[in-house]
C-alpha positions as CSV (number, residue, x, y, z in Angstrom):
1,X,4.0,3.0,16.4
2,X,4.7,5.9,18.7
3,X,4.5,9.6,18.1
4,X,5.0,12.7,20.2
5,X,2.8,15.8,20.3
6,X,4.6,19.0,21.3
7,X,2.7,22.1,22.5
8,X,4.3,25.4,21.4
9,X,3.3,28.4,23.5
10,X,3.7,31.9,22.0
11,X,2.2,35.3,22.3
12,X,-0.7,34.2,20.1
13,X,-1.6,31.1,22.2
14,X,-0.4,27.6,21.5
15,X,-0.1,25.3,18.5
16,X,0.0,21.6,18.3
17,X,3.1,20.2,16.4
18,X,2.8,16.6,15.4
19,X,6.2,14.8,15.3
20,X,6.9,12.0,12.9
21,X,5.4,8.6,13.7
22,X,7.8,5.9,14.9
23,X,7.3,2.8,12.7
24,X,9.5,0.4,14.7
25,X,6.5,-1.6,15.9
26,X,4.8,-1.6,12.5
27,X,8.1,-2.7,10.9
28,X,8.5,-5.6,13.4
29,X,4.9,-6.7,12.9
30,X,5.2,-6.8,9.1
31,X,8.5,-8.7,9.2
32,X,7.0,-11.2,11.6
33,X,3.7,-11.9,9.7
34,X,4.6,-11.3,6.0
35,X,7.1,-13.4,4.0
36,X,9.3,-12.2,1.2
37,X,6.7,-13.3,-1.3
38,X,4.1,-11.0,0.2
39,X,2.0,-13.8,1.8
40,X,0.3,-12.7,5.0
41,X,-0.1,-15.1,8.0
42,X,-3.6,-14.0,8.9
43,X,-4.0,-17.0,11.2
44,X,-1.2,-15.9,13.4
45,X,-2.3,-12.2,13.3
46,X,-5.9,-13.2,14.4
47,X,-4.6,-15.5,17.2
48,X,-2.5,-12.8,18.7
49,X,-4.0,-9.5,17.4
50,X,-3.0,-7.2,20.3
51,X,-0.2,-5.6,18.3
52,X,-2.4,-5.1,15.2
53,X,-5.1,-3.4,17.3
54,X,-2.4,-1.1,18.9
55,X,-1.0,-0.2,15.4
56,X,-4.4,0.6,14.1
57,X,-5.2,2.7,17.2
58,X,-1.9,4.7,16.8
59,X,-2.5,5.4,13.1
60,X,-6.2,6.3,13.8
61,X,-5.1,8.9,16.4
62,X,-2.4,10.4,14.1
63,X,-3.0,13.8,12.5
64,X,-1.0,14.3,9.3
65,X,0.7,17.7,9.7
66,X,1.3,20.1,6.8
67,X,4.9,20.5,8.0
68,X,5.7,16.9,7.3
69,X,7.7,16.3,4.2
70,X,6.0,15.0,1.1
71,X,7.8,11.7,1.5
72,X,6.8,11.4,5.2
73,X,3.2,12.0,4.3
74,X,3.2,9.5,1.4
75,X,4.9,6.8,3.7
76,X,2.2,7.4,6.3
77,X,-0.7,7.0,3.9
78,X,0.7,3.8,2.3
79,X,1.3,2.3,5.7
80,X,-2.2,3.3,6.8
81,X,-3.8,1.7,3.7
82,X,-1.9,-1.5,4.1
83,X,-2.5,-1.9,7.8
84,X,-6.2,-1.2,7.5
85,X,-6.5,-3.7,4.7
86,X,-4.9,-6.3,6.9
87,X,-7.3,-5.3,9.7
88,X,-10.3,-5.7,7.5
89,X,-9.3,-9.2,6.4
90,X,-8.3,-10.2,9.9
91,X,-11.6,-9.1,11.2
92,X,-13.4,-11.4,8.7
93,X,-10.9,-14.2,8.6
94,X,-11.1,-17.0,7.5
95,X,-12.0,-15.6,4.1
96,X,-11.5,-16.8,0.6
97,X,-11.4,-13.3,-1.0
98,X,-11.6,-9.7,0.1
99,X,-14.3,-9.4,-2.7
100,X,-16.6,-11.6,-0.5
101,X,-17.1,-8.6,1.7
102,X,-19.6,-5.7,1.3
103,X,-21.1,-7.0,-1.9
104,X,-17.7,-7.1,-3.6
105,X,-17.0,-3.4,-2.8
106,X,-15.1,-3.3,0.5
107,X,-13.0,-0.5,-0.7
108,X,-16.0,1.9,-0.8
109,X,-17.1,1.6,2.8
110,X,-16.1,4.4,5.1
111,X,-14.9,2.4,8.1
112,X,-11.4,4.0,8.7
113,X,-10.9,6.9,11.1
114,X,-7.6,8.8,10.9
115,X,-7.1,12.1,12.7
116,X,-10.8,12.4,13.3
117,X,-11.8,12.0,9.7
118,X,-13.6,9.0,8.2
119,X,-12.2,7.4,5.1
120,X,-12.8,4.4,2.8
121,X,-9.8,2.6,1.3
122,X,-10.7,4.0,-2.1
123,X,-10.6,7.5,-0.7
124,X,-7.1,7.0,0.8
125,X,-5.8,5.5,-2.5
126,X,-7.6,7.7,-5.0
127,X,-8.3,11.0,-3.3
128,X,-5.1,11.2,-1.3
129,X,-2.3,8.9,-2.5
130,X,-2.9,9.1,-6.2
131,X,-4.3,12.7,-6.4
132,X,-1.8,14.3,-4.1
133,X,1.5,12.5,-4.9
134,X,1.0,11.5,-8.5
135,X,3.6,8.7,-8.4
136,X,2.6,5.6,-10.4
137,X,5.0,3.5,-8.3
138,X,2.5,3.6,-5.5
139,X,0.4,1.0,-7.3
140,X,3.1,-1.5,-6.3
141,X,3.1,-0.5,-2.7
142,X,-0.6,-0.4,-1.7
143,X,-2.0,-3.9,-1.3
144,X,-5.5,-5.1,-1.9
145,X,-5.2,-8.4,-0.2
146,X,-5.3,-10.6,-3.3
147,X,-2.9,-13.0,-4.9
148,X,-2.6,-10.8,-8.1
149,X,-1.8,-7.7,-6.0
150,X,1.8,-6.6,-6.0
151,X,3.3,-8.4,-2.9
152,X,2.9,-6.3,0.2
153,X,6.3,-5.2,1.5
154,X,7.3,-6.9,4.8
155,X,8.7,-3.6,6.1
156,X,7.3,-0.2,7.0
157,X,7.6,2.6,4.5
158,X,9.4,5.7,5.9
159,X,10.0,9.1,4.5
160,X,13.8,8.6,4.5
161,X,13.6,5.3,2.5
162,X,10.4,5.5,0.5
163,X,12.0,6.4,-2.8
164,X,14.3,3.4,-2.7
165,X,11.5,1.2,-1.5
166,X,9.1,2.3,-4.3
167,X,11.8,1.7,-6.9
168,X,12.5,-1.8,-5.4
169,X,8.9,-3.0,-5.3
170,X,8.2,-1.6,-8.8
171,X,11.3,-3.4,-10.2
172,X,10.5,-6.6,-8.5
173,X,6.9,-6.6,-9.6
174,X,7.6,-5.8,-13.2
175,X,10.3,-8.5,-13.5
176,X,8.2,-11.2,-11.8
177,X,6.9,-13.7,-14.4
178,X,4.0,-14.4,-12.1
179,X,2.6,-11.0,-12.8
180,X,4.1,-10.1,-16.2
181,X,5.2,-11.9,-19.4
182,X,7.6,-9.7,-21.2
183,X,9.3,-10.2,-24.6
184,X,10.6,-7.6,-27.0
185,X,7.6,-7.9,-29.3
186,X,4.8,-8.8,-26.9
187,X,3.9,-8.0,-23.2
188,X,1.1,-9.4,-21.1
189,X,0.8,-7.3,-18.0
190,X,-1.1,-7.2,-14.7
191,X,-4.5,-5.6,-15.0
192,X,-3.2,-2.8,-12.7
193,X,-1.6,-1.3,-15.9
194,X,-5.0,-1.4,-17.5
195,X,-7.1,-0.1,-14.6
196,X,-4.7,2.8,-13.9
197,X,-3.4,3.4,-17.4
198,X,-3.8,7.1,-17.0
199,X,-1.2,7.1,-14.2
200,X,1.5,5.4,-16.2
201,X,1.3,7.4,-19.4
202,X,3.1,5.4,-22.2
203,X,3.1,2.0,-20.6
204,X,5.9,0.6,-22.7
205,X,8.1,3.5,-21.8
206,X,7.3,3.0,-18.1
207,X,7.9,-0.7,-18.2
208,X,11.3,-0.2,-19.9
209,X,12.5,1.9,-17.0
210,X,12.4,-1.1,-14.8
211,X,12.3,-4.2,-17.0
212,X,15.4,-6.4,-17.5
213,X,14.0,-7.3,-20.9
214,X,13.7,-4.3,-23.2
215,X,10.4,-3.9,-25.1
216,X,10.0,-2.6,-28.7
217,X,8.0,0.6,-29.0
218,X,5.4,-1.2,-31.3
219,X,5.1,-4.3,-29.0
220,X,1.6,-5.7,-28.6
221,X,0.1,-5.3,-25.1
222,X,-2.3,-7.6,-23.3
223,X,-3.4,-8.1,-19.7
224,X,-3.6,-11.1,-17.4
225,X,-6.7,-12.2,-15.5
226,X,-6.7,-11.0,-12.0
227,X,-6.7,-13.6,-9.2
228,X,-8.7,-12.3,-6.3
229,X,-8.0,-15.2,-4.0
230,X,-6.6,-14.1,-0.6
231,X,-2.9,-13.4,-0.3
232,X,-2.9,-15.9,2.6
233,X,0.2,-17.8,3.9
234,X,-0.8,-21.4,4.1
């Protein structure tokens, strides 16, 4: 990922203007190491991790500017969350589950530096992505590294494409019988809809926006067990 910093001189001094990141390298990396099912080839990444380290360094040195569009900022933070999750797993691979790290709470550790500020994965997700953008579709874009997580997209998110991308990953996740069982009178959903219920509002109404099978308003709702095994490509 490349970006350009321009220095603008004026009568009051100079200001740094941060241009948009170039996600070409990130996109190529994701396409090479993640299949269409969201399975990640951690073995290959660890064996040749030079590009991963470069991507992480580029994101770490990026300062998100207020003059970026809302979509550009959202794309950056989703990409950052996903690449730092991949880095965490790769750093500790082979690994059966991300929950084996940090006493089961790897998302709470402040190990990520972006633009000079330290973050945990939970801070990026909850304090920035959820709090600032308030878009429930993000839950199908950020990836926790487990089999029950919505499949990580094998492409970079960009400000120009993120709305279409979010609709696509949401639609695919909701209509995938691996994660949801949907009938008109009964639905059994991913635990994501339970954990983040406040973000979805009326769950049936939300599901009906994307589901190919329409659900009755009085349908019963249940939740599936979450599989924390690694989303590893074997």
